[in-house]
N, C-alpha and C positions, 0 to 999 in steps of 0.2 A: 626531534624529540615529538613524543606522541601530543595531539591537540587535546586539551581536557576542558570540558564544558560541564557545569554542575556536577563535578565529581566523576564523570562518565568520560574516560579516554577514547578516543577515536584512534584506534591500531595506525601506526606508521609503517605501514606494508606495502611492497609493490601491488598486491591486490586492492588493497583501499583506495590507494591513489588513482589506480587505473579505474575503480568504479567510479570514485568521484568524478574524475575527468569525463568520464562517458556520460553520465547522468548530466552534470553541467553542461555539457555540449549540447545534449537533446533537450533540456528542461528550460523553460522560463524560470524567475525568481519565485512565483507563486509555488510551483512544483517543487524545485529544488528543495528550497527552504522548508518547505513542509516535508520533505522526503528526510532530510536531515533531522527535524523534529521528531519524527516517526521513531526513527532510531534511538535517539535520546531518550523520550518517553517511554520506549519499550523497556530500554536498558535498566532507567530507573525503576520501574515498577517490577522489572523482574528482579532487579538487586533486593528491593524492598521485602518481595516474598521470598528471598534465600536462594533462588534459582539461577543456577550458572547457565550462562549462555556464550556460546561462542562469537566474540564480537566481530570478527569479521564477516559470518554467517549472518548474523542479525544486522550488521551494515549493509551488506547487499541485499538483503530481502528490507529495509527501510528505503535504502535509495532507488531500487529498481520498482518498488511497488506500483507507483503511478505511472511507469515509463510508458504503457500501453495508451498512454491520454497523448502521447507526443506525436508528432506529424512524422517524426523518424521511426517510430515503431509501430505505429497504429495500423492496426489491418480493417478491414470492414465485413468481415465474416465471422468473427468470434468474439468473446467477452474480452473487453480491454485487460481483466484481470490476467488472462492466458497469454496475452502478448507479451507483458512484463515477467510473467512466470517463466517462459520460454526464453527470454533474453536472459535472465538470471541464470538460468541452469547452465546455458552454452557457456555464460562468461566464467562461471565456476567451474565447470569441467576443463575448459581451457586454461584456466589458473590454478589445476592440478588439485583441484578437490575432488571428493570420492562421488559414485554416484549417488550413496545416500544422503550424504551432506545438501549435494544439489537438488536432490528432491526435496528434502526438508524444505530448503526454501522456495522450490516451486510451490510446494503445497502453501507456504505462508503467503505469498503474493496470491496464488489462485484462489484461496479462500478467506481473505481479509477483507470480504465483503458480506461473509457467511456467519452471521454470529453463533457464538459458543463453539462449535465443531473445533476452530484450530486450539482452542484450550486444553483439549485432551489429546493433544499430538506434541509432537518434540517442541522443547524449549525454544528452538530457532524458527519453529513455527508459529508458534503463540505470541513469540515478541513482537511480532510485527503487528498484531492484530491489538495488542496493547498498546501500542503506539498509535495506529491509527484512530482506535475509539477515544484515547485520549485528545489528539489534536484535531480530529472533525468532530466527534461528539459531546466532547466534555466529560467522558464518563470517569466518575472516580477521580476527579481532578482534586479533592481534597487531599487526595494521597501524595501529591507533588506539592511540595514546600512553597512558599512565597519566593524564596530566595532560589531554589532550582527553577521556577518559571522564569524567574525575571533574568536569570542567566542563559538560559535556553534560547528565550524569546530577544535577548539582545543580540547574541550570536546569530540567531535567524529570525528576523521580525517577521510579524503576520500582520501587516496592514491590509485592513478590510477584506480579512482572509476568508470569512463566511462566505461573503458574496463573490470572490474572485474562486475559491472552489467550486462552488457551485456552477460556475462559468467553466471552467476548466474541465468538470466533468460533462456537461453538456456538449461543448465543443469535442471533447474525444469520442462523444458516442453517438452524435445526431445523426450521422451518416450510416449508424448501424443499428437502429432501433429493435430489430429483431433480436438482437443479443440481449437486450435487457430483461428478456421475459423470465421471470421467476427471481428476479432479484430486486434489491431496493433501488436498482439504478433506475428504473422505470418512473420512479417518483420524481428523477431531476427533468426527464424528458416531458414529463405530464407539466411539472412545474414552468417550463420555460417555453413549452411549443403548444399553442392550443388545438393545434391540429393533429397532436398525438393520440394515437388510440391503443391503450392499453390491450394487450391479449389477457384473457380470463380463464383460469385454470380450470373451471368448472364446464367452460364453453369447450375447451378442448376435449375433455373427456367426453363430452355428450356429442360431440361433432366425430368422434373418433371412427375409424372403419369397421368396428364391432357392428354387428347388425341389431344386437338387442338394446 
């Protein structure tokens, strides 16, 4: 039978079971529980807005969105968001989902740290950002009832989550600082590494190869 948390059903399908096993095997408790909460918050907010979302695609988007922070899927030459996006795309195609469906989830993960843009794309893209903004930033938390919050956090606790997720971001990006340029991710490196030097967009423009 499908698992139900705060009125949201986790589909009881082979795809969902395989996604859970993959992420559970790669991620620690902080990332795994956060990723499950992202799915649940995103579905709750989508439901409240009257937006229909494919639950399997939303589940993979939520579960895989921070996979690029894990040692098993992390690269050193691209943004962590792209690592998770590529893994999700391949996973969905291998499980028979269409190119468009897999691409919508790729966008969901690739853009989940890019404010506003995902909200103008497919519901399966926007749902991940809705969940991330709820769990990490507490945005529009008043749209989630106290009972819903209690049910979700009982199933997937968040002990010392604020500190732990900042540390997880840092550990997932500290060996590829160049990939944080132009994103909010450089805030994490600057917070935890006093030697980190941010690139400045204005300096990049002024030092470009153009002679004028």
